[in-house]
C-alpha positions as a Python dict, from the first residue, in 0.01 Angstrom:
ca = {
    (1, 'M'): (0, 0, 0),
    (2, 'Y'): (137, 342, -93),
    (3, 'I'): (26, 692, 3),
    (4, 'K'): (-55, 887, -304),
    (5, 'Q'): (-147, 1221, -143),
    (6, 'L'): (-169, 1380, 200),
    (7, 'I'): (-375, 1675, 281),
    (8, 'Y'): (-347, 1843, 620),
    (9, 'E'): (-552, 2165, 739),
    (10, 'N'): (-543, 2285, 1094),
    (11, 'V'): (-368, 1976, 1246),
    (12, 'G'): (-143, 2089, 1547),
    (13, 'P'): (117, 2350, 1425),
    (14, 'I'): (10, 2272, 1061),
    (15, 'E'): (-199, 2503, 895),
    (16, 'N'): (-207, 2385, 547),
    (17, 'V'): (10, 2108, 360),
    (18, 'N'): (-72, 1915, 45),
    (19, 'I'): (190, 1656, -67),
    (20, 'T'): (138, 1433, -370),
    (21, 'A'): (386, 1149, -396),
    (22, 'N'): (583, 1075, -705),
    (23, 'F'): (638, 743, -853),
    (24, 'T'): (904, 587, -1095),
    (25, 'S'): (801, 457, -1426),
    (26, 'E'): (817, 110, -1275),
    (27, 'G'): (536, 217, -1022),
    (28, 'N'): (773, 241, -711),
    (29, 'P'): (742, 532, -488),
    (30, 'K'): (999, 785, -481),
    (31, 'P'): (1108, 900, -115),
    (32, 'I'): (939, 1215, 61),
    (33, 'L'): (1146, 1446, 286),
    (34, 'L'): (981, 1611, 564),
    (35, 'V'): (1208, 1910, 634),
    (36, 'G'): (1125, 2194, 897),
    (37, 'E'): (1208, 2406, 1211),
    (38, 'N'): (1146, 2236, 1554),
    (39, 'G'): (779, 2244, 1650),
    (40, 'S'): (659, 2270, 1278),
    (41, 'G'): (470, 1950, 1278),
    (42, 'K'): (675, 1681, 1101),
    (43, 'S'): (653, 1437, 1375),
    (44, 'T'): (278, 1517, 1428),
    (45, 'M'): (227, 1426, 1065),
    (46, 'L'): (412, 1105, 1080),
    (47, 'S'): (249, 1007, 1416),
    (48, 'N'): (-98, 1059, 1228),
    (49, 'I'): (18, 852, 941),
    (50, 'V'): (127, 541, 1141),
    (51, 'D'): (-203, 594, 1350),
    (52, 'S'): (-403, 565, 1023),
    (53, 'F'): (-211, 238, 927),
    (54, 'Y'): (-304, 76, 1249),
    (55, 'E'): (-685, 162, 1219),
    (56, 'I'): (-667, 29, 854),
    (57, 'A'): (-495, -307, 991),
    (58, 'S'): (-748, -327, 1278),
    (59, 'I'): (-1042, -306, 1025),
    (60, 'E'): (-875, -583, 803),
    (61, 'Y'): (-700, -813, 1051),
    (62, 'S'): (-839, -933, 1381),
    (63, 'D'): (-499, -985, 1540),
    (64, 'A'): (-348, -629, 1460),
}
């Protein structure tokens, strides 16, 4: 599973972010780098992504 797009509005210190992932010609995702000052919301965004994967897993799998 790959994330194709992230849209964040008013989440913690993040006012508005729209990230669209790029893929190679083989369909593999290119890396995305999150860069910003301390307190800008990088860890908040990553934590929310991980939490969403746990929620998806709990719906699909009984032992997640």
